N, C-alpha and C positions, 0 to 999 in steps of 0.2 A: 491185460493177465502180468504179474511179474516176471520176466526172463529170470530171476534169481536176484540176491541181497548183496552190496560190496558196500565199503566202508567211504564215505566222499564224503568234502567240505560240505556244510551247509550257513552261507550266510546268516540266517534266520538266528538259528541256533546260537552261533560264534563258532563253531566247533565240527569237527569230524562224528559224523554220525553215521548210523543203519542207512541204505538209500536202497531200495525196490528199483532193480533195472525195468526200466518202460519198454522200451526200443535199445534197439544196438544195430550198426550196420558196422562191417570192417574193409578198408580196403587197402590192398597190399600193391605194389607195384609190381605190374607184371617182368622188370626184369630185373633179375638176380645180383647182387655186385660180388666184383670178384672174391669179395672176401666171406662168400656164398649170405651175406647176410640181407632180408628181403624188406625194404622199406615201408611203414604201413600208418594207418591213421584208423582209431577206433573213435565212433561217434558214436556216446551213451546216453540215453535221453533217464534223469531221473530223481528221483522223492521220497523226498527223506521221510522217515518211518514217524518222526517228532511233530514236526510240522505241516508235515505234506508239501512243501515247497517243492517248486521240478526246476529244474539246471539241468543244464548240458555240461556234458563231462567230451573232450578231446583230447584221446590220448596218443602221438605220435612216437614210434620206434623203430626200431632197427633191426628185427626180428626177435623170437623167441626167447633170446640168449641175453636179451638189451635189456642191463639193471637198472637204467636210468631214464625211463621213457620221460619223455616233454606232458607233461599235465597241465591243461589249459580249460577252466569253466566260464561258463557263458550263464549270466552275467559272473564276469571276475569273481575269483573268492577275495572275501574281503573280511581280517581276524576277527577284525571290532564289530562287537552286536551291535545292532542300530535301537535306541532308546524304545519301550514299548511309546511313549508319545508320539515319536516318529515313522511307525510304523507306515505302510503302504499305503493303509487307508484311511484318514481321516474321521476318527470316530464322531469326535465334538462336531465336527462341520455335519453330520449327516444327520445328528437328535439324538445317535444310540451311544451315550456316553455321559453319565452323571458328573459332577463333581469340577472339581478348578479343571481346564484347557488350555491347550497351546493357543496362542492365536494362524486365525486360518496361513495367514501370510511372513509368516512365519517359519511355520512348518513345513509351507511350501519352499520353504529359502534353505529350510535342514534340508529335507528332501532332497534337494539339488545339488547339495555338498555332499553328502553321501552316494550319491550316482559318480560324482566327482574323484569320490575319494575312490570308489571300487573299478575305477575305470584308469587309475593311476594320473587323474588329472589332477596332482598335488596341487600346483597353484591356482587353478582354478577354487577349486577346495578353501585352501586362503585365502583369496578373496570374499569366496560366500560366506566363511567365516565370520569375516571383518563385516559383511555389509549386513548378516542375521543381531551381532550384537548390537549394531547403531540401529537397527528398525527397533530390538527390544525395548531401549532408553528411548528413542523416542515414544514408541506405547506409551512407556510408562510416565513419560516426564515432559511431551514433548519435547521439538525440535530447538535446543538453545544453539545452533548455528552452526558450528566444530562437534568433533569429535569428543575433545578433550573438557568442551563445556558440557556436553552431551555426558559424559562421566562423571564431571564434576556433580549435577545435579543429580544423577542416578546415583550417586556415591551422599549424598546429603540427607537422600531419603530413605538412607539406612538399607539402599539394596545388595551394598556394598564396604566390605570392611579394608582397613590400609589396604593388608596382605592381598585381599582379593583382586584390589584398585592396582596393582604391582602388576599382579597375574594380566588383568584385562590392557594395560598400556603394551606388554611383550608381548597379546595379541593382533592390537594396533601396530605395534611396529614392524611386526610379521606380515601384514597386509600391505602395510605401505611397503615395506622392500620389495614382497613381489612385483605386485603393481610398476612400482617405479626403477626400483634397480636389480629386477632380472631374475630375484634369487628366486629358490626353488627350496621349499624344505624337504627334509626327508620325511620317511613314512613313520618314522616315531616322534618326528615334529607334527607331525598332522594328528598324531592320537594326543599329542600334548594338549596342541590346541582344540581339539575333540571335548578333551577333557574339562577344559575351564570353559570352553563355551557351553554344554549340559549344565556342568553344574551351576550357573551365569541363570540360564531360562528354568532352571526347574525351579532354581529357588526365586525368580521372577515370578512364574505364577503355578507352582505346582505346591509347594512345598505350606502357603501360607493356612490356608481351609483346613488341611490336614492337622496341621500344628494348634490348629486352633479350639480343633476338635479334641485332639490328643488332651488339650490341655482343659477342655473344661468337663472332660471324666474324670480327670483325677482327683482322687478327694483329697480335700484341705488336710497338713497333717495337724494335728492336734494339737494343743497349748500345751508346751511344757509343764509339769508340775510343778506348783508354785509360784510360778508366774502371772503376775494380774493381767487379765482383758482391758 
């Protein structure tokens, strides 16, 4: 039974939503400080009223007048919403999804990337992104030996245009710098890397079939008056 409703961040929804408080427990220090404050930890088990995801929220403060308590979520709060195709359950692998799908190996790699992002492991996320993109190119074109040669083949097969090739070069360099030069990307840079990666994966696996179906469903343009067929 719900003990009340509160606003909290939901990773699946990607923003703050209403949550039911399923359970709560508050610890207070037995020793009052000289300023009269009593440190406390409030543990709350929350359930999103939209997607029903369950989250643990821990709020740590220093008394009832504390205006800026420390709030931590488990799993950690992540502002970025995970795409539907990278959800916690691979519906395609279970045979529960019709239409185009992302291969299980690439789905699994990207799931680990999102876990790394959630836990603030940005270098691991950058390495995983590089590995996932290389897996996409090898899956589509076969292994050409080097990342650069794989990109050449991927671009020659029209999976990349010139601008996207530049984006992919940037992802490669980010992964290389992380592995070999100890570079750590910022949260905003990880978002950019994920934007590029998700667009390439979706273009390689998810867009062709729906686009073909849409194209076949659109009636052809009628001939212009006076033009010979």
